[in-house]
C-alpha positions in Angstrom: -48.2 -27.5 -18.3 -46.1 -30.4 -19.2 -42.1 -30.2 -18.2 -40.1 -29.9 -21.4 -36.5 -31.3 -21.3 -33.8 -29.3 -22.5 -31.3 -30.4 -25.1 -27.7 -30.9 -24.3 -26.5 -27.7 -25.8 -28.9 -25.8 -23.7 -28.1 -27.6 -20.4 -24.6 -26.9 -21.2 -24.9 -23.5 -21.9 -26.9 -22.7 -19.0 -24.0 -24.9 -16.7 -21.2 -22.6 -18.4 -23.2 -19.6 -17.3 -23.1 -20.7 -13.6 -19.8 -21.7 -13.5 -18.8 -18.2 -15.3 -20.4 -16.3 -12.3 -19.2 -18.4 -9.7 -15.6 -18.0 -11.1 -16.1 -14.1 -11.1 -18.0 -14.1 -8.0 -14.8 -15.4 -6.6 -12.4 -13.9 -8.4 -14.5 -10.4 -7.1 -13.7 -11.6 -3.6 -10.1 -12.2 -3.7 -9.6 -8.8 -5.6 -11.7 -7.4 -2.4 -9.3 -9.2 0.0 -6.1 -8.0 -1.8 -8.1 -4.4 -1.8 -8.1 -4.8 2.4 -4.4 -6.5 2.5 -2.8 -3.1 0.4 -5.0 -1.0 2.7 -3.5 -2.1 6.1 -0.5 -2.0 4.5 -0.8 1.3 3.5 -1.8 2.1 6.9 1.1 0.0 8.4 3.9 2.3 5.9 2.0 6.0 6.6 2.5 4.9 10.7 6.3 4.0 9.6 6.2 7.2 8.0 5.3 9.2 10.8 7.4 7.1 13.3 10.2 8.2 11.0 9.6 11.7 10.2 9.3 12.1 14.3 12.5 10.3 14.6 13.8 13.1 12.1 12.4 16.1 14.1 14.1 14.8 17.1 17.5 14.1 15.9 17.3 17.7 14.0 16.8 19.4 16.9 19.5 17.6 18.7 21.8 18.2 16.7 20.6 21.8 15.6 21.3 22.9 19.7 24.8 20.7 19.6 26.1 22.4 16.6 23.8 25.3 15.5 22.1 26.0 12.0 23.8 24.6 9.3 23.6 21.5 7.0 25.5 17.8 7.2 27.7 16.8 4.2 26.7 12.8 4.5 29.9 12.3 2.1 32.4 13.6 4.4 30.4 13.2 7.7 30.8 16.7 8.5 28.8 19.7 9.9 28.5 22.7 7.9 27.1 26.0 9.7 25.4 28.4 7.9 27.7 31.2 8.7 30.5 29.2 6.8 27.9 28.4 3.9 27.9 32.4 3.3 
């Protein structure tokens, strides 16, 4: 069987398809990398949240031991005991 020459238009169409596939593949790879980076950032934030929650529990326990049950008025910087609330 004899080889047949493609027209310039046909050859350009095939090249365009190859370029489109390469661009899509590149974008998918970039998207996957971004996804990995987001997951890494999420894990770092979750770790920071856990550390912050542990610090909150520690400070809360220290303040409860020192002042008893109650709450803090952050605007006034005062401790309001549960007994005073009643």
